[in-house]
Backbone bond lengths (Angstrom), bond angles and torsions (degrees), N, CA, C in turn:
res aa  C-N    CA-C-N  psi(-1)  N-CA   C-N-CA  omega(-1)  CA-C   N-CA-C  phi
1 X - - - 1.465 - - 1.451 113.49 -
2 X 1.317 121.90 123.23 1.453 121.68 177.17 1.542 110.22 -95.23
3 X 1.277 117.26 176.91 1.465 121.96 -172.16 1.467 111.60 -65.45
4 X 1.309 119.10 -27.74 1.520 122.24 -176.69 1.546 106.43 -79.58
5 X 1.313 118.54 -38.19 1.525 119.38 175.83 1.559 109.96 -64.29
6 X 1.294 112.76 -42.99 1.516 117.61 179.00 1.494 110.10 -56.67
7 X 1.364 116.80 -47.73 1.455 124.22 -176.98 1.498 112.34 -64.14
8 X 1.300 119.29 -28.34 1.462 124.06 176.65 1.486 109.71 -77.58
9 X 1.245 123.26 -45.17 1.504 127.51 -173.78 1.514 109.33 -80.76
10 X 1.334 121.73 -37.37 1.480 120.11 -176.06 1.526 109.73 -121.08
11 X 1.328 112.86 90.34 1.495 118.95 -173.49 1.498 111.06 -92.60
12 X 1.359 115.20 -25.25 1.471 116.54 -173.44 1.616 109.01 -155.05
13 X 1.302 112.00 -175.58 1.516 115.52 -179.79 1.501 114.33 -65.31
14 X 1.314 116.49 -34.26 1.465 120.59 -177.49 1.574 111.16 -66.64
15 X 1.297 112.78 -43.59 1.515 116.92 -179.36 1.457 112.11 -65.10
16 X 1.408 119.14 -34.86 1.424 120.77 171.64 1.527 116.43 -65.00
17 X 1.318 112.66 -42.04 1.531 121.33 177.37 1.510 110.00 -58.46
18 X 1.372 116.25 -48.94 1.411 120.17 -176.83 1.521 113.94 -62.45
19 X 1.331 114.51 -38.73 1.463 120.76 178.75 1.509 107.47 -69.37
20 X 1.310 120.39 -41.82 1.474 120.75 -178.35 1.580 109.02 -66.54
21 X 1.336 116.55 -37.78 1.496 119.28 176.66 1.517 109.05 -62.66
22 X 1.316 116.93 -46.17 1.462 119.72 -179.56 1.536 111.01 -57.33
23 X 1.314 119.22 -44.43 1.392 123.23 178.50 1.608 112.26 -68.49
24 X 1.309 115.86 -37.13 1.474 119.55 177.63 1.481 110.63 -69.09
25 X 1.338 119.68 -37.46 1.439 122.00 178.67 1.528 110.86 -57.97
26 X 1.342 114.41 -38.48 1.492 121.24 -178.12 1.479 109.55 -66.37
27 X 1.304 119.86 -33.81 1.486 123.25 -177.26 1.536 109.93 -84.78
28 X 1.300 116.25 -24.44 1.451 120.90 -178.41 1.538 114.99 89.84
29 X 1.291 114.80 148.44 1.453 121.26 -179.43 1.568 110.26 -111.84
30 X 1.297 119.43 133.83 1.449 122.64 179.22 1.487 108.40 -114.08
31 X 1.340 118.97 128.84 1.451 121.49 -179.18 1.557 108.62 -69.65
32 X 1.301 114.74 134.25 1.490 117.47 -178.69 1.525 111.26 -73.93
33 X 1.340 115.75 -26.59 1.449 118.20 -175.57 1.535 113.98 -79.79
34 X 1.401 115.65 -46.62 1.489 118.88 -177.91 1.452 115.54 -120.62
35 X 1.371 119.99 -3.66 1.420 120.42 177.51 1.591 115.50 81.66
36 X 1.304 114.89 3.73 1.431 119.92 178.89 1.580 112.47 -68.78
37 X 1.352 115.74 144.92 1.469 116.51 -175.32 1.550 108.96 -110.10
38 X 1.352 121.21 6.81 1.472 122.95 178.34 1.511 108.48 -103.58
39 X 1.349 115.06 125.29 1.430 121.39 -176.15 1.529 112.93 -134.05
40 X 1.267 117.67 152.17 1.523 124.21 167.42 1.586 101.88 -91.27
41 X 1.357 114.23 157.98 1.403 119.10 171.48 1.523 108.27 -111.11
42 X 1.330 114.78 123.42 1.453 119.88 -179.22 1.518 107.84 -99.21
43 X 1.294 118.38 100.01 1.432 124.71 -171.63 1.553 113.56 -63.43
44 X 1.339 114.13 -36.55 1.453 117.65 -179.82 1.521 113.38 -72.65
45 X 1.348 117.08 -22.79 1.417 121.92 179.93 1.534 113.96 -102.75
46 X 1.289 116.41 -7.69 1.448 123.58 -175.87 1.527 108.25 53.24
47 X 1.299 117.45 43.92 1.475 122.17 -177.44 1.561 111.03 -138.45
48 X 1.298 114.32 162.41 1.476 120.68 176.22 1.593 104.39 -100.44
49 X 1.373 114.59 142.86 1.456 117.12 171.72 1.481 109.35 -119.86
50 X 1.309 116.86 127.11 1.479 123.80 178.93 1.455 112.29 -58.60
51 X 1.318 120.64 131.82 1.463 123.88 175.98 1.505 112.52 -72.05
52 X 1.262 117.53 -18.90 1.492 120.85 -174.35 1.528 110.30 -93.98
53 X 1.370 119.64 -50.69 1.437 120.43 -174.20 1.517 113.90 -117.62
54 X 1.347 116.86 3.10 1.471 124.67 -179.08 1.511 116.47 62.41
55 X 1.373 114.96 12.36 1.484 119.65 174.41 1.513 108.57 -67.69
56 X 1.429 113.86 143.34 1.458 115.89 179.94 1.532 112.07 -105.65
57 X 1.348 113.16 149.90 1.401 120.60 -179.78 1.548 109.07 -128.03
58 X 1.249 120.05 118.53 1.443 121.10 -177.07 1.537 109.81 -69.39
59 X 1.312 116.43 167.76 1.470 122.04 -178.63 1.541 108.59 -64.29
60 X 1.285 118.29 -33.93 1.476 122.88 -176.93 1.481 110.55 -82.71
61 X 1.310 119.48 -31.62 1.414 126.00 -172.27 1.572 115.78 -52.12
62 X 1.364 117.30 129.24 1.409 117.53 -176.94 1.529 115.90 81.89
63 X 1.340 118.92 3.43 1.452 123.99 177.70 1.564 105.88 -119.21
64 X 1.338 111.19 170.61 1.489 113.46 179.44 1.472 115.59 -68.47
65 X 1.395 118.50 -7.01 1.448 122.25 174.17 1.519 113.66 -87.09
66 X 1.310 116.99 -2.99 1.444 122.50 -166.91 1.578 110.83 -52.20
67 X 1.254 120.12 -49.01 1.519 121.09 -173.15 1.578 110.68 -98.86
68 X 1.268 116.62 5.91 1.450 120.28 -176.75 1.571 113.02 -84.25
69 X 1.272 116.71 139.29 1.448 121.51 176.49 1.543 110.68 -95.88
70 X 1.277 117.18 -5.61 1.479 121.06 179.54 1.512 110.88 -72.67
71 X 1.303 119.40 146.17 1.447 121.24 -176.48 1.519 114.06 -69.89
72 X 1.283 115.27 164.42 1.492 121.79 176.02 1.530 110.50 -60.09
73 X 1.364 113.93 -37.44 1.438 120.18 -177.84 1.506 110.76 -64.65
74 X 1.327 116.35 -40.51 1.450 120.98 -179.00 1.536 107.91 -68.69
75 X 1.357 120.59 -41.01 1.391 124.44 174.54 1.491 110.90 -57.98
76 X 1.299 117.00 -46.77 1.482 123.33 -175.81 1.551 109.32 -64.16
77 X 1.304 117.09 -45.07 1.471 119.18 179.91 1.501 109.30 -64.64
78 X 1.314 122.04 -32.94 1.433 125.57 179.59 1.537 110.80 -70.20
79 X 1.356 113.10 -43.73 1.519 119.62 178.16 1.518 106.55 -64.35
80 X 1.284 119.94 -38.95 1.441 120.55 179.44 1.591 111.53 -63.17
81 X 1.341 113.10 -45.29 1.482 117.69 179.84 1.490 110.52 -63.90
82 X 1.354 120.30 -39.19 1.432 123.24 -173.57 1.516 113.02 -79.66
83 X 1.359 115.02 -24.50 1.485 119.75 -176.83 1.482 114.53 -93.31
84 X 1.261 119.95 -21.13 1.506 121.79 -172.04 1.479 113.82 -107.62
85 X 1.315 118.45 7.76 1.491 120.88 175.20 1.513 107.94 -123.28
86 X 1.340 115.79 141.02 1.451 122.89 178.44 1.531 111.71 -68.86
87 X 1.275 114.98 -44.09 1.458 119.59 -173.33 1.543 115.92 -79.31
88 X 1.315 114.12 -35.11 1.451 120.35 179.26 1.526 111.29 92.67
89 X 1.341 115.25 177.60 1.461 120.08 -178.03 1.526 105.81 -129.54
90 X 1.308 114.88 150.87 1.492 119.73 168.12 1.534 108.79 -76.68
91 X 1.300 113.78 161.94 1.484 118.78 178.39 1.534 110.86 -60.55
92 X 1.319 114.08 -36.72 1.509 118.77 -176.51 1.594 106.64 -67.37
93 X 1.292 119.30 -40.90 1.438 120.79 -179.97 1.508 110.68 -66.80
94 X 1.324 116.66 -40.32 1.452 119.87 176.11 1.481 114.17 -58.81
95 X 1.356 115.11 -44.86 1.413 124.12 175.18 1.553 110.26 -55.23
96 X 1.299 117.59 -43.85 1.424 123.76 179.06 1.523 110.76 -64.16
97 X 1.333 113.78 -49.14 1.467 119.30 -176.46 1.592 108.60 -63.22
98 X 1.297 117.88 -36.05 1.527 120.05 -178.47 1.545 110.77 -81.85
99 X 1.318 117.14 -16.40 1.453 118.30 -179.47 1.495 113.83 71.51
100 X 1.422 117.70 32.17 1.368 121.85 178.19 1.535 115.24 -95.94
101 X 1.349 116.43 145.31 1.517 119.89 -173.28 1.499 111.90 -75.85
102 X 1.320 116.91 -38.58 1.507 119.49 -171.85 1.538 111.06 -100.37
103 X 1.286 116.82 131.74 1.467 125.22 -179.66 1.497 113.34 -76.78
104 X 1.315 117.58 -41.80 1.503 123.72 -173.10 1.526 113.15 -51.26
105 X 1.391 119.24 -54.77 1.472 119.96 178.11 1.438 116.31 -56.19
106 X 1.372 116.20 -36.35 1.497 121.80 178.52 1.494 111.39 -67.13
107 X 1.370 113.70 -40.66 1.540 118.62 179.91 1.492 110.05 -64.27
108 X 1.355 114.01 -42.56 1.560 118.01 -178.92 1.565 108.36 -65.80
109 X 1.331 117.13 -44.62 1.457 120.05 -179.33 1.561 111.71 -60.81
110 X 1.284 118.34 -43.49 1.439 122.14 -177.82 1.523 109.87 -66.00
111 X 1.290 115.92 -42.03 1.533 118.89 179.37 1.575 111.60 -70.32
112 X 1.266 115.92 -32.79 1.467 118.75 174.63 1.489 111.19 -64.24
113 X 1.302 120.11 -36.91 1.392 125.39 176.35 1.494 110.74 -70.26
114 X 1.280 119.15 -39.65 1.452 122.03 174.99 1.485 113.74 -63.81
115 X 1.374 114.45 -37.09 1.441 118.44 176.90 1.492 111.40 -70.06
116 X 1.322 118.54 -34.21 1.444 121.56 175.43 1.530 113.23 -66.33
117 X 1.361 115.42 -34.25 1.374 120.52 174.97 1.538 113.23 -63.47
118 X 1.285 114.32 -43.63 1.472 120.88 174.60 1.507 112.96 -62.99
119 X 1.272 116.69 -44.11 1.467 121.49 178.74 1.554 111.03 -59.24
120 X 1.297 113.05 -40.10 1.506 116.98 177.93 1.490 113.21 -66.80
121 X 1.314 115.61 -40.66 1.499 116.60 -176.72 1.532 109.51 -78.31
122 X 1.275 120.01 -19.16 1.463 125.33 176.78 1.575 109.70 -67.94
123 X 1.323 115.12 -20.15 1.461 117.30 178.37 1.463 114.12 -72.36
124 X 1.348 117.97 -20.37 1.454 125.06 -173.76 1.518 109.47 -106.70
125 X 1.348 111.39 145.33 1.441 116.24 178.12 1.589 109.92 -122.39
126 X 1.343 112.96 165.05 1.480 122.18 -175.18 1.550 107.61 -93.28
127 X 1.292 118.74 151.25 1.418 121.92 178.45 1.495 112.35 -145.01
128 X 1.338 120.70 171.62 1.435 124.55 175.09 1.498 111.69 76.10
129 X 1.335 115.97 -123.15 1.471 123.90 179.42 1.505 108.81 -98.84
130 X 1.343 116.49 131.19 1.484 119.92 -174.92 1.514 108.50 -135.36
131 X 1.364 112.91 132.81 1.462 121.22 174.07 1.521 105.84 -96.03
132 X 1.280 117.93 144.45 1.457 124.73 179.57 1.486 113.93 -145.89
133 X 1.322 115.05 132.55 1.490 117.75 177.80 1.521 107.22 -161.01
134 X 1.315 117.77 170.36 1.437 121.43 179.32 1.503 112.33 -112.26
135 X 1.338 116.54 143.00 1.401 123.98 177.60 1.512 111.64 -121.52
136 X 1.278 115.47 148.35 1.462 122.93 -174.35 1.505 110.72 -103.91
137 X 1.372 120.29 109.28 1.496 121.38 -173.57 1.538 107.80 -106.08
138 X 1.367 113.08 139.03 1.444 118.27 178.49 1.478 110.77 -70.52
139 X 1.344 116.50 137.28 1.441 120.74 178.97 1.558 107.58 -129.50
140 X 1.320 112.02 167.45 1.470 116.90 179.15 1.478 111.97 -68.86
141 X 1.308 120.68 133.48 1.448 121.13 -178.07 1.531 108.93 -147.87
142 X 1.291 116.02 159.01 1.484 122.61 -177.06 1.525 110.84 -70.56
143 X 1.281 117.01 164.07 1.454 122.63 179.85 1.567 109.58 -63.12
144 X 1.261 116.53 -36.10 1.456 123.64 177.46 1.476 109.80 -63.53
145 X 1.318 119.32 -44.29 1.445 125.05 178.02 1.559 111.54 -59.06
146 X 1.325 115.33 -38.22 1.487 118.82 -178.92 1.527 106.28 -71.22
147 X 1.306 119.44 -37.46 1.438 120.89 -179.51 1.569 113.57 -68.72
148 X 1.272 116.19 -33.31 1.425 121.36 -173.43 1.561 113.72 -104.40
149 X 1.355 116.47 5.09 1.445 116.58 -173.36 1.478 113.43 -67.62
150 X 1.344 115.12 157.01 1.412 123.33 174.39 1.523 109.88 -108.38
151 X 1.306 116.08 157.47 1.511 117.40 176.96 1.505 107.31 -80.56
152 X 1.394 115.13 151.66 1.416 121.68 173.18 1.535 113.43 74.12
153 X 1.312 118.25 -134.19 1.469 123.15 -171.58 1.479 115.19 -62.75
154 X 1.335 117.52 -28.23 1.500 119.63 -175.95 1.493 113.25 -89.81
155 X 1.327 119.04 3.63 1.470 121.85 -176.00 1.545 112.79 -64.86
156 X 1.306 116.12 134.45 1.453 124.53 177.05 1.502 111.36 -86.87
157 X 1.309 118.94 -12.73 1.472 123.22 179.99 1.500 114.93 -102.73
158 X 1.350 115.56 5.92 1.456 121.88 -179.33 1.520 109.70 -126.78
159 X 1.307 115.71 148.35 1.485 120.17 169.31 1.541 111.18 -121.88
160 X 1.270 115.32 132.59 1.456 118.00 -178.66 1.537 113.45 -82.58
161 X 1.285 118.24 134.45 1.465 126.84 -178.37 1.524 110.68 -126.32
162 X 1.339 111.62 130.76 1.456 115.34 176.96 1.516 108.44 -88.40
163 X 1.392 114.81 126.08 1.429 121.03 177.59 1.493 111.80 -111.80
164 X 1.319 119.98 131.04 1.429 123.53 177.26 1.537 111.44 -125.26
165 X 1.347 114.60 140.99 1.437 120.32 -178.83 1.475 108.12 -133.94
166 X 1.375 114.07 129.90 1.445 121.76 178.46 1.545 108.77 -85.97
167 X 1.326 116.59 102.94 1.491 119.16 -174.19 1.542 111.40 -117.56
168 X 1.325 113.50 156.26 1.479 122.83 179.04 1.475 109.03 -121.36
169 X 1.264 120.59 135.76 1.466 125.46 176.33 1.465 109.35 -82.64
170 X 1.348 116.26 125.42 1.420 119.78 174.44 1.516 112.55 -119.79
171 X 1.307 116.70 137.47 1.472 122.03 -176.77 1.494 111.77 -118.19
172 X 1.253 118.93 123.35 1.487 123.59 178.02 1.600 106.32 -72.16
173 X 1.305 116.21 119.22 1.467 118.66 -178.43 1.485 115.47 -62.80
174 X 1.400 115.46 -34.69 1.424 117.60 -175.59 1.548 111.75 -81.65
175 X 1.315 116.89 -39.82 1.455 117.91 -177.98 1.529 114.52 -98.20
176 X 1.331 114.97 -15.88 1.571 115.59 -177.94 1.527 111.34 80.06
177 X 1.301 118.51 0.79 1.497 120.21 -174.68 1.532 107.66 -74.85
178 X 1.333 112.70 134.58 1.509 117.87 -177.52 1.549 108.74 -106.79
179 X 1.317 116.84 131.01 1.454 120.96 176.73 1.484 109.49 -135.61
180 X 1.362 115.64 170.99 1.481 122.02 -178.36 1.485 105.72 -115.98
181 X 1.344 115.18 138.36 1.458 122.33 171.66 1.534 107.96 -113.66
182 X 1.283 119.78 138.01 1.451 120.97 -172.12 1.523 109.25 -115.94
183 X 1.333 114.65 140.49 1.465 122.59 176.28 1.491 111.52 -103.88
184 X 1.388 118.57 -75.91 1.431 121.76 -171.77 1.544 113.50 -120.57
185 X 1.337 114.33 158.76 1.462 120.54 -178.01 1.484 110.59 -129.26
186 X 1.353 115.89 159.45 1.449 123.90 169.91 1.457 110.39 -140.79
187 X 1.309 117.78 150.43 1.476 123.13 -178.41 1.520 109.78 -144.03
188 X 1.259 116.76 121.95 1.519 121.71 -177.33 1.520 108.93 -130.57
189 X 1.312 115.08 128.34 1.503 121.34 173.63 1.558 109.65 -70.96
190 X 1.295 116.18 131.22 1.485 119.78 -178.52 1.534 105.34 -103.57
191 X 1.281 116.91 142.99 1.502 123.23 -178.09 1.561 106.47 -77.91
192 X 1.279 120.07 -34.83 1.433 121.28 -179.64 1.516 109.58 -147.89
193 X 1.289 117.96 -162.46 1.481 124.05 -175.95 1.595 111.19 -110.38
194 X 1.320 115.80 14.83 1.424 119.80 -179.33 1.474 111.30 -79.24
195 X 1.358 115.18 149.21 1.429 119.70 -177.39 1.552 113.46 -64.02
196 X 1.333 117.06 -31.68 1.461 119.66 -179.55 1.562 113.72 -54.52
197 X 1.328 115.86 -47.21 1.416 121.02 -177.93 1.571 109.57 -65.95
198 X 1.347 117.52 -43.52 1.406 118.96 177.44 1.501 113.80 -63.52
199 X 1.329 114.09 -41.30 1.494 118.49 174.74 1.482 115.61 -51.83
200 X 1.380 114.29 -52.35 1.418 120.65 -177.64 1.527 114.00 -62.05
201 X 1.338 114.42 -42.72 1.548 119.54 178.41 1.504 107.77 -62.93
202 X 1.310 115.49 -40.40 1.514 117.18 -176.78 1.541 109.44 -69.00
203 X 1.276 117.94 -44.30 1.523 120.67 178.87 1.472 112.03 -56.96
204 X 1.354 117.61 -41.00 1.421 122.87 179.83 1.465 113.49 -67.11
205 X 1.353 117.93 -24.56 1.481 122.55 -173.44 1.519 113.47 -90.36
206 X 1.301 118.34 -24.57 1.473 120.33 -171.89 1.514 112.78 -90.39
207 X 1.258 116.35 160.43 1.501 122.11 -178.14 1.541 108.77 -84.39
208 X 1.313 117.27 -53.06 1.503 120.76 179.19 1.490 109.92 -157.69
209 X 1.303 118.97 -174.03 1.449 121.53 -175.60 1.474 114.18 -80.04
210 X 1.331 116.44 -3.60 1.534 119.12 179.64 1.543 107.22 -86.58
211 X 1.294 112.37 66.08 1.515 118.42 -170.85 1.520 107.87 -134.42
212 X 1.310 117.02 141.26 1.439 121.10 172.71 1.554 106.93 -110.90
213 X 1.321 113.12 125.81 1.517 119.91 -175.24 1.446 110.24 -114.43
214 X 1.361 117.30 133.15 1.457 123.57 175.13 1.610 110.12 -110.13
215 X 1.295 116.43 123.44 1.482 120.85 176.93 1.505 108.43 -140.10
216 X 1.397 112.04 175.60 1.446 114.42 168.69 1.497 108.51 -90.34
217 X 1.306 118.62 -166.20 1.496 120.85 -172.61 1.532 112.26 -94.11
218 X 1.326 118.27 29.14 1.479 122.74 179.14 1.538 109.57 -59.06
219 X 1.344 114.60 142.69 1.519 120.44 175.31 1.496 112.49 -66.54
220 X 1.313 118.45 -13.96 1.459 121.42 178.91 1.535 109.69 -70.62
221 X 1.294 116.38 -18.99 1.493 117.60 -174.54 1.553 114.45 -107.38
222 X 1.353 115.26 25.07 1.479 121.45 -175.71 1.518 112.17 -63.11
223 X 1.380 117.06 -29.93 1.444 118.32 -175.21 1.532 114.93 -101.52
224 X 1.377 115.52 -1.97 1.444 120.42 -175.29 1.506 112.74 -55.01
225 X 1.316 119.69 -37.77 1.451 123.65 -178.35 1.565 110.69 -57.50
226 X 1.310 118.78 -23.04 1.452 120.59 -177.54 1.534 112.18 -73.61
227 X 1.313 115.80 -13.67 1.507 118.43 -171.55 1.543 109.87 -115.79
228 X 1.299 118.96 -2.57 1.549 118.24 -178.93 1.501 109.00 -131.30
229 X 1.310 113.17 173.08 1.477 119.59 179.62 1.525 108.55 -78.01
230 X 1.374 120.81 -42.56 1.476 123.35 -179.90 1.495 107.18 -139.74
231 X 1.341 113.82 132.81 1.495 120.60 173.43 1.493 108.73 -117.49
232 X 1.338 118.03 110.56 1.444 121.37 -177.87 1.519 108.66 -106.48
233 X 1.408 114.92 129.53 1.494 118.15 -174.75 1.534 106.18 -123.36
234 X 1.321 112.97 147.17 1.455 119.85 174.85 1.502 108.09 -136.97
235 X 1.339 117.88 146.62 1.465 122.90 175.24 1.458 110.68 -59.76
236 X 1.290 116.82 132.46 1.539 120.67 -176.38 1.513 108.57 -69.58
237 X 1.407 112.52 117.73 1.456 119.50 174.62 1.506 106.45 -149.76
238 X 1.319 114.48 -174.52 1.437 120.20 -176.77 1.550 113.72 -66.96
239 X 1.335 115.57 -33.32 1.485 120.41 174.55 1.488 113.20 -66.69
240 X 1.296 116.18 -40.77 1.462 121.46 179.92 1.522 109.15 -64.52
241 X 1.306 118.49 -41.06 1.457 122.82 176.53 1.475 112.72 -63.71
242 X 1.275 121.36 -40.92 1.428 124.94 -176.32 1.577 114.36 -82.62
243 X 1.366 116.40 -24.09 1.434 117.77 -175.75 1.597 112.59 -117.90
244 X 1.365 114.84 -66.75 1.447 116.48 -174.41 1.521 114.47 -65.73
245 X 1.286 115.91 -40.51 1.489 121.03 179.20 1.555 111.52 -112.83
246 X 1.311 115.75 39.39 1.482 123.22 -175.59 1.500 112.13 -56.55
247 X 1.343 117.20 -55.18 1.437 120.47 -170.31 1.570 112.19 -69.52
248 X 1.313 112.92 -38.28 1.442 118.82 176.91 1.492 112.88 -58.50
249 X 1.315 118.77 -40.95 1.403 122.87 -177.72 1.556 113.23 -79.64
250 X 1.348 114.77 -28.47 1.440 118.01 170.60 1.552 110.48 -61.54
251 X 1.357 113.93 -45.07 1.496 120.69 -179.88 1.472 110.23 -64.36
252 X 1.245 119.36 -44.30 1.521 121.56 178.21 1.486 112.63 -60.44
253 X 1.315 116.35 -43.43 1.464 122.29 -179.88 1.504 112.04 -68.21
254 X 1.303 117.24 -43.25 1.452 120.89 178.38 1.557 113.73 -65.54
255 X 1.339 115.32 -37.42 1.477 122.53 -178.87 1.595 106.28 -65.99
256 X 1.322 112.90 -48.77 1.480 117.79 -177.16 1.570 110.85 -56.99
257 X 1.345 110.98 -47.25 1.480 118.14 -178.47 1.531 109.34 -62.91
258 X 1.293 118.46 -42.74 1.442 127.39 -178.07 1.579 105.25 -60.54
259 X 1.302 118.54 -53.01 1.502 120.85 -175.77 1.545 110.90 -64.89
260 X 1.314 115.57 -41.67 1.480 119.50 -176.46 1.507 110.25 -63.52
261 X 1.365 116.04 -35.09 1.472 119.35 -172.60 1.586 111.96 -89.59
262 X 1.331 115.90 -14.11 1.496 120.64 -175.47 1.492 114.99 -107.83
263 X 1.307 116.29 -42.45 1.476 123.00 -170.66 1.505 112.20 -116.11
264 X 1.299 112.65 136.81 1.514 117.78 -176.08 1.561 113.09 -66.27
265 X 1.333 110.95 -59.35 1.514 120.44 176.97 1.499 108.89 -141.76
266 X 1.347 115.62 145.43 1.504 118.91 -179.91 1.570 106.08 -125.23
267 X 1.308 114.43 122.62 1.458 117.56 173.51 1.444 113.88 -73.43
268 X 1.281 118.62 146.03 1.435 123.05 -177.22 1.554 114.16 -51.90
269 X 1.384 113.63 -40.62 1.493 116.78 -173.83 1.510 111.08 -72.98
270 X 1.345 117.27 -10.25 1.511 120.73 179.20 1.546 109.47 -110.13
271 X 1.324 117.80 -4.62 1.476 118.36 -177.10 1.552 114.01 -55.62
272 X 1.293 116.02 -42.32 1.498 122.83 -179.34 1.539 107.47 -57.30
273 X 1.316 122.53 -42.35 1.359 123.65 -179.33 1.553 113.64 -61.60
274 X 1.305 116.44 -42.70 1.465 120.81 176.13 1.495 111.32 -65.23
275 X 1.355 116.63 -37.39 1.486 119.82 178.70 1.553 108.38 -68.09
276 X 1.380 116.17 -33.07 1.449 119.91 179.43 1.572 110.99 -58.41
277 X 1.296 111.84 -45.18 1.495 115.72 -178.10 1.552 109.92 -68.74
278 X 1.331 116.47 -41.04 1.455 118.19 -176.88 1.557 108.86 -64.23
279 X 1.322 118.05 -47.44 1.523 122.79 -176.17 1.525 108.62 -69.05
280 X 1.361 118.27 -38.88 1.485 120.82 -179.83 1.536 110.72 -56.93
281 X 1.335 113.64 -47.95 1.502 116.74 -178.29 1.551 109.61 -75.57
282 X 1.265 118.14 -31.35 1.508 118.71 176.57 1.505 112.23 -64.42
283 X 1.376 115.75 -40.34 1.507 119.28 179.66 1.491 112.12 -71.92
284 X 1.373 117.81 -13.95 1.473 120.77 -178.72 1.470 108.86 -119.25
285 X 1.327 119.00 33.72 1.472 122.24 -174.78 1.487 113.46 -68.17
286 X 1.340 116.76 -14.50 1.487 118.93 -179.11 1.556 109.83 -110.79
287 X 1.296 116.74 13.64 1.424 118.69 -177.82 1.497 113.06 -81.26
288 X 1.282 119.89 -20.49 1.490 122.32 -179.27 1.529 110.32 63.90
289 X 1.303 113.38 -137.77 1.459 118.65 -178.83 1.544 115.40 -68.55
290 X 1.291 116.90 -12.48 1.495 121.50 179.53 1.537 111.76 -66.32
291 X 1.309 114.85 -23.51 1.476 117.70 -178.67 1.501 113.37 -61.58
292 X 1.299 118.93 -23.95 1.504 120.42 178.30 1.532 109.30 -68.02
293 X 1.313 116.70 -51.02 1.465 120.13 177.57 1.495 114.14 -60.95
294 X 1.339 115.01 -36.59 1.461 121.06 178.32 1.547 110.41 -61.69
295 X 1.267 115.90 -41.01 1.494 121.40 -178.42 1.555 108.36 -71.85
296 X 1.293 117.94 -31.52 1.517 118.64 175.12 1.516 108.09 -68.10
297 X 1.272 118.99 -40.67 1.471 121.70 178.38 1.511 109.10 -64.03
298 X 1.310 117.12 -42.83 1.450 122.68 179.02 1.545 111.03 -58.73
299 X 1.323 117.70 -38.22 1.422 124.02 179.25 1.506 111.43 -69.22
300 X 1.391 116.63 -26.50 1.449 119.31 -177.24 1.538 108.71 -82.04
301 X 1.374 114.00 -40.18 1.468 118.16 -173.32 1.487 116.57 -92.64
302 X 1.346 119.55 -1.37 1.459 123.71 -167.97 1.502 108.75 -64.05
303 X 1.332 119.87 -32.19 1.461 120.65 -178.16 1.461 112.87 -91.00
304 X 1.354 119.83 13.96 1.440 124.06 173.73 1.494 112.60 89.95
305 X 1.379 116.25 13.47 1.505 118.39 -179.75 1.521 108.47 -106.23
C-alpha cells in the first residue's frame, strides 16, 4: 500500500474504525466475563454486547489500543508508516510526521506495535535446516562503560543477540553450484553468554527435533546437539560467514546498518522490541501491501484475544 492508496481508503476516524471492526470480526470477540464468543454489535456505542451475559466490550478492548487515548486514525497512520518502509522510523520522526505535540504517547504506541510484532512471530517456529550465530549490537551505555569496556564478550557497550535463519540448500544440476535459500528468521536478545539461555531460546524457536542446525564452535552451543537430529559445527572464519552461516550474517549486517541509520541510541531493555520490528518485516518481505492488514491483525490479537 502506498501513501495515495492509504489516503483513499482511510480518510477519517470512521473509516479506520470500520476497517478495524471488520478485521476484529474475522478474529472473533471473546467476552471477558463469561468467555462467550457470540455478540451483538451496538452501532451507537461502538461496542460488542455478549449474547450470554450482556457484558459489553468496546472496539479497543482486548487489543493494544485498549488504554490509548490516540485516535484510530493516528494508529492507522503509524501502522502504515511502520509497515510500508524497510528501514522504519524512530518515534521522534513518527511524532513529526503525525504533527503531534507530545512524544510520550507516540513512543508508547510504537513500542506496543513492536511488541505485537514480536508476539506474532513467537507463534511460529523454524524447521528443517537452521543457521544460528550471535551478533553484538551497540547499546546505550554510560561514559564510564565506554572507558572501561572490553572487546568481544565482555563489552559493556554491546548486547549479544542470537540470530537464527531457516535455510534450504539448493544445488544447480548443471553447474553443481550449491547455494542457500532462506525463508524465516528469529532474533532473541541473550542476557549473558551461558549455554542455558541459548538452549532455552533455541528450544522455543524450533518446530521439533527433526532439525539440522549449523553453528560455529562457540561454547554457548555445547548442548544444542541434545535438541536436534544433527548439529554441524565449523570453526568461525571468513568462509563460514560467507557460506555456512550466510543468511544469519546477512541479517546481522542489515539489522546493524538499519539501527545505526535510523535510531540515535538503543537501550538494552528495548533492543528486543527494535529487533521484533526488523525481523517481522524481514519475514514478510514478499507480502507487499498485505503487510499493512497483517499488522492490524497483530494489533488485535497481541493480547491473546
